C-alpha positions as CSV (number, residue, x, y, z in Angstrom):
1,M,-21.8,67.3,59.0
2,T,-24.4,66.8,56.6
3,K,-24.2,64.7,53.5
4,R,-24.3,67.8,51.4
5,Q,-21.3,69.3,53.2
6,N,-19.4,66.1,52.9
7,T,-20.1,66.0,49.2
8,A,-19.0,69.6,48.8
9,I,-15.8,69.0,50.7
10,F,-15.1,65.9,48.7
11,A,-15.8,67.7,45.4
12,T,-13.5,70.5,46.5
13,I,-10.7,68.1,47.5
14,L,-11.2,66.3,44.2
15,L,-11.1,69.5,42.3
16,A,-8.0,70.7,44.2
17,A,-6.3,67.3,43.6
18,G,-7.2,67.6,39.8
19,A,-5.8,71.1,39.6
20,A,-2.7,70.2,41.5
21,Y,-2.2,67.2,39.2
22,V,-2.6,69.5,36.1
23,L,-0.3,72.2,37.5
24,L,2.3,70.0,39.1
25,M,2.4,66.9,36.9
26,H,0.6,67.2,33.6
27,A,1.7,70.7,32.5
28,P,5.5,70.2,33.1
29,Q,5.4,66.7,31.5
30,T,3.5,68.2,28.5
31,R,6.0,71.0,28.2
32,R,9.0,68.5,28.4
33,L,7.3,66.3,25.8
34,A,6.9,69.2,23.4
35,E,10.5,70.2,23.9
36,A,11.6,66.6,23.3
37,R,9.5,66.5,20.1
38,D,11.1,69.8,19.0
39,R,14.6,68.5,19.6
40,L,13.8,65.3,17.8
41,A,12.5,67.3,14.8
42,R,15.7,69.4,14.8
43,V,17.9,66.3,15.0
44,R,16.0,64.6,12.2
45,Q,16.3,67.7,10.0
46,Q,20.1,67.9,10.8
47,Y,20.4,64.1,10.1
48,E,18.7,64.6,6.7
49,Q,20.9,67.5,5.8
50,D,24.0,65.5,6.8
51,A,22.7,62.5,4.9
52,D,22.3,64.7,1.8
53,K,25.9,65.9,2.2
54,A,27.1,62.4,2.7
55,R,25.5,61.2,-0.5
56,T,27.7,63.7,-2.5
57,I,30.9,62.2,-1.1
58,P,31.3,59.4,-3.7
59,Q,30.7,62.0,-6.5
60,L,33.3,64.3,-4.9
61,Q,35.8,61.4,-4.6
62,A,35.2,60.6,-8.3
63,E,35.7,64.2,-9.2
64,V,39.0,64.4,-7.2
65,E,40.3,61.3,-8.9
66,R,39.3,62.7,-12.3
67,L,41.1,65.9,-11.5
68,K,44.2,64.0,-10.3
69,G,44.3,62.2,-13.6
70,E,43.8,65.4,-15.6
71,F,46.6,67.3,-13.8
72,H,48.9,64.2,-13.5
73,N,51.2,65.6,-16.3
74,F,50.7,69.3,-15.3
75,D,54.4,69.6,-14.5
76,R,55.1,68.5,-18.0
77,R,52.9,71.1,-19.5
78,L,54.4,73.8,-17.2
79,P,58.0,72.7,-16.8
80,G,60.5,74.1,-14.3
81,Q,62.8,75.5,-17.1
82,Q,62.4,77.1,-20.5
83,E,63.2,73.9,-22.4
84,L,63.1,76.2,-25.5
85,G,65.1,73.9,-27.8
86,E,62.6,71.1,-27.4
87,F,59.7,73.4,-27.9
88,L,61.2,74.9,-31.0
89,R,61.7,71.5,-32.5
90,E,58.2,70.5,-31.6
91,I,56.6,73.6,-33.1
92,S,58.7,73.3,-36.2
93,S,57.8,69.7,-36.8
94,T,54.1,70.5,-36.1
95,G,54.3,73.3,-38.7
96,E,55.9,71.0,-41.3
97,A,53.3,68.3,-40.6
98,G,50.7,71.0,-41.2
99,H,52.2,72.0,-44.6
100,L,53.2,75.5,-43.4
101,T,55.7,77.2,-45.6
102,N,58.1,80.1,-45.1
103,Q,58.3,79.3,-41.3
104,V,60.2,81.8,-39.2
105,I,60.3,81.2,-35.5
106,K,61.8,83.9,-33.2
107,P,61.9,83.6,-29.4
108,G,61.4,86.9,-27.5
109,N,62.5,88.0,-24.1
110,P,61.2,86.1,-21.1
111,S,59.2,88.0,-18.4
112,S,58.8,86.9,-14.8
113,G,55.5,86.6,-12.9
114,S,54.8,85.8,-9.3
115,L,53.8,82.1,-10.1
116,Y,55.4,81.5,-13.5
117,N,57.5,83.0,-16.2
118,R,56.4,83.7,-19.8
119,L,58.4,83.5,-22.9
120,P,56.8,85.0,-26.1
121,I,57.6,83.3,-29.4
122,L,56.9,85.0,-32.8
123,I,56.0,82.7,-35.6
124,D,55.5,83.7,-39.2
125,F,54.4,81.3,-41.9
126,R,52.2,80.9,-45.0
127,C,49.3,78.4,-45.3
128,S,45.7,78.0,-46.2
129,F,42.9,78.8,-43.7
130,D,42.2,75.1,-43.2
131,E,45.9,74.4,-42.5
132,L,45.9,77.3,-40.0
133,V,42.9,75.8,-38.2
134,Q,44.6,72.4,-38.0
135,F,47.9,74.0,-36.8
136,L,46.1,75.8,-34.0
137,G,44.4,72.5,-33.0
138,R,47.8,70.7,-32.9
139,L,49.3,73.7,-31.0
140,N,46.5,73.3,-28.4
141,D,47.2,69.5,-28.1
142,M,51.0,70.0,-27.5
143,T,52.4,68.6,-24.3
144,R,53.7,72.1,-23.5
145,L,51.3,74.7,-22.1
146,T,51.0,77.3,-24.9
147,Q,48.8,80.3,-25.4
148,V,48.2,82.2,-28.6
149,E,48.5,85.8,-27.6
150,Q,48.0,87.4,-30.9
151,I,47.3,86.3,-34.5
152,Q,47.3,88.3,-37.7
153,M,46.2,86.9,-41.1
154,T,46.8,88.6,-44.4
155,P,45.8,87.2,-47.8
156,V,48.9,86.6,-50.0
157,A,47.2,87.9,-53.1
158,E,43.7,88.8,-54.4
159,G,41.8,85.6,-55.3
160,E,44.5,83.3,-53.7
161,Q,43.6,80.9,-50.9
162,M,46.9,81.3,-49.1
163,L,47.5,83.5,-46.0
164,D,50.5,85.1,-44.5
165,V,50.2,84.5,-40.8
166,H,52.0,86.3,-38.0
167,M,51.3,85.1,-34.5
168,Q,52.7,85.4,-31.0
169,V,52.6,82.3,-28.9
170,N,53.5,82.3,-25.2
171,I,55.0,79.4,-23.4
172,Y,55.3,79.2,-19.6
173,F,57.7,77.8,-17.1
174,T,58.0,77.9,-13.3
175,R,61.6,79.1,-12.9
176,T,64.6,80.3,-14.9
């Protein structure tokens, strides 16, 4: 064999070895490396999402504690029985403290709901507009859950600052 033939054979073997290395070693390793980098990117992204969610846990715990405190006396505001006498005394004293005159308080007939029962109470009185606003504020602050269902105001006389007020207030309880 001539030197030229030897060189050509050697070059061919070298070229074949290089192609075999690229096809059998380098390409699969490159593909595995790309897949590993993709998995790593997905894991990092998931980690960042989970870390963001985890950062909200202390805020959620604080919110849960705040809500627990807010609803601590919820059973008191929505008692298990009508407790009508206590409410009527409280509403009457609230009205007297607010300088309401001609108070008439008439409980209505209770109605049952799926989660709670409702008892309407009709209240008639005379007061100024400012006294009415104050009374409604005190009504809202009562320990008993109340809702003003309806309110009608009529001036007592032309040019007078007093109003005749007729309102329906609902109280709620969980069972009869």
